[in-house]
Structure formats: C-alpha cells, structure tokens
N, C-alpha and C positions, 0 to 999 in steps of 0.2 A: 545541428544548428547551435551557434554559440549562445551562451546565456545573455539575455538582454535585461538590463535593469528595469525596475518598475517605472521609473521616470524615463521617458523616451529621449531626454536630452543628455542622459548620463550613461556612459558605457561601462558595464561591469567588467572588471579585469578578465581578460581572456587567457586562460591557460591553454596554450596551443597544443601542448603534449596530451591534454585530456580531451581535446575536441576531435571529433571525426571530421577530417578535412574533406573527405569525399562528400559527406552530407552538408558540410559548411558551404562548399562551392555550389552544390546543387541548390541550396537555399538562395545564394546570391544571384545565380543566373536563371532562376525560375521566373515565370511571368510576373509583371509588376504587381505589387501589393503595397498597402499602407505600412504593413509591418516591415517589409524589406526597405521601403523608403526611409522610415524612421531609424532603422538600424544604420543604413548608409549615411544618414545625415548627422550622426552623433559627432560632436566636436573632437572627441578623443580617438576617433577611428583612424585618422591618418597615422598617428603615432603607433597604433596597434598594428596596422598594415606594414609600417616600416620595420617593426620588430619581427613580423613574420617574414618579410623580405630578407632580413639578415639571417634569421634562423634557417631559411631554405637555401641560403648562400646563392641568391640570385646574382647574375652578372651586373656589374656597374652599381652606381649609386641609386638609391631609391628615388624614383622620379616624382614622388609626391602623389597624393591622392586628392583629386578635386571632386568634391561631392556635387550635389544637385541643388539648385536654388529653390526648387519647389517640386511637389509631387508631379505636377504637370510636365515639368522639364524631364524628370526621371522617366516617366511613363513614355513620353514622346521620343526620348533618346533611345530607350529600349526597343520600341516598336520600329523606329526608322533604321536601327542597326540590324535587328534580328528577325523581324516579322514581315516587313513591307518593302517592296522594291520591284523594279522591272529589269530583267525578267525574273529576278529573285532578290531577296534582301542582300545588303552588302556583306553580311556575315551570318549566314544561316546557322542555326545551332544543331545541325545534324550532319553526321559523318559523310553521307553520300554526296552532299553538296560540295565537298572539298576533295574527297578521295575519288578521282576519276579513273583509277587503275582497274576497278572492277565494277560490274553492273550494280545499280542500287539495290536490286532485289537480292543479289548474292550477299551484299553487305548486311542487309536487313536479316536474312536467314541465318547468317553466321552469328550475329548479335543474339538472335533468338535461341540459337543452340547453346551459347554460353549461359544465358539466363536459365536454361533448363538444368544446368549443373546444380542449382539450388532449388529446382522445382518452381521457378518463377516464370511468369509470362507478362509481356508488356501489353498494356491496354491500347490496342491499335485505334480505338475510337477516340483516344485522347492524344496520342502522339505516335510517330513512327518508332520502330525498335532502335534505330540508331540516333535517337534524340539525346543530346548531351545530358539532360537531367536523368533520363532513364538509365543511361550508362553509368553515371555517377552513383545513382541510388543502388544499382546492382553491385557496384564495387563496395559501397558502404555495407550492404548486406553480407557480401563475401567476407570482408574484414571482420565483421561482427561474428560470423560463424567460425572463422579461423581462430579468433581470440577466445572463443568459448568452446573449443573442441579439444579434448584431451588425447584423442587418437592421433598419434604422431604421423601415421601413414596418411590419414585424412588431411591433417594439417599440411603436409608436404604436397599433396595433390591439389588442394585448394589454393595454396600459395603459388603453385605453378600456374594454375588457371588465372590468378590475378595478374601475374607477370605477363602471361601470354595475351590476355585481353588488353592490357595496357599497350603492349607492343603492336598487336594486330589492329587495334581499333583506336583508342583515344590518342596515342602518340603518333598515329598515322594520319591524323587530321587536325588536332588541336593546334600544333605549331603553325600550320597554314592559316588557320582562323586567327591566330594571334597576330601574324604579319598583316593580314587584311584589316584587322581591327586597329592596329597601330596607325595605319594610313588614314583612318577616318578622322583622327584628331578629336574624337568624342571624349567627354568627361567620364571619369570613373571606370568604365568597363575595360579599357586597355590594360590598366594596372592589375585589375582582378584577373584578367586572362593570363597575363605574364606570371602572376603568382600561381595560378592553376597549372600552367605548363611546367614550371619548375617543380612544383609538388609532385606531379605525375612522373616526371623524370626521376626524381629521388625515390619514389615508391617503386618504380620499375627496377632501379638499381639496388633496392633493398636498404635504402638509407632512411633514417628518421629525421626528426627536427634537431 
C-alpha cells in the first residue's frame, strides 16, 4: 500500500519503484473503506496516476482520473460495478465470472494449488479462491519471497510460478474485465483497471517500471 500523508488532503510523493504494485492494486480494488476513499480523493492523485501510466508505457494518452464527489458516490459506484446486479454484477471481481473456458470449480482448485506453493490457503468464508484481491495478495507474497530468497534455484522456481500464475489466471480474465468496465463509463475504476492490466503484462514479460 502506498504511503499516505498524515493530512488526508495531501498525497505523499509515491516512489513507484519502491511500492509493491500487487499490494497497491489489491488495496485500491478492495471493498469500500474511508481510508481508500480519502486516498482516492487526494488532489495530487491524478498526476501520480499519470506518472504511473507513463512509467508502465500504457497505450495512448493518459485519459485522466476522475475521483468521487463523496464517500457515498464512491461506495455506491463500487457496489453497483462489482457487487450487485442481475444475474450478476457488471464486472465481478473473480476469475470464473469472466473465464468460461473451464468450470468454476476447476479454476478455484487451480488457484488453491498455486497458493499452496507458499503454504497459503484462501479463507473461503471471506472470498472465493479466484477473487482478484486474493490473487493479488498471493502474488505480493510470492514477490516478497523471491526478493528475500538467496537460493538461486528457489528464486528461479518461484519466478516461474509467478509468470505461470499471471498467464493462466490474472491475464486470462483481467483484460476481459477491463473491457467490460470501460463500457460502464464509471468514474475512477476504469483507469485503475487499465493500469493494473498493463502492470500485469509487464510483470509477465519480466519488465519493471
């Protein structure tokens, strides 16, 4: 999670190279909270996101980042996009809602298998194993382990697991979610999803900021 200044109206400078972007995007797309709303409402944030857009070499000009007029708007936007809808929300934040090439149970089991690489288990009482936040938190833990492991063979094995997980899971559904989100015309979240997609693609290709 990025450092947030003590005063909620002032954004502390973000050193993107020093921030774990897996954890950063997990923070942004998690369920609504006052902390997230205050972070997303800071006047300097659009410029910070434009800087990240350029660092990630996203296609086209930065479209701008439109924040939320109130906490109520932020919360209702999130719920109407990701949590509520008939027969499902416009953009559910879990893989099996977008990847129809395999049964949902198979997708969940394979996610669980990957989490087992680090001895981790998803809390199914809180979320399904293929939930975006769970996937991103797993990748954050994986990157932390890689960066703090001296065994070269282990590093190579874990790095391969990161690339494979990105290819088989996140990059197999997040671009679809991005297209659906773009069509909603909602504030804020489409830009965040575009940044996430480009970051994931660069991680898969072994590129940094």
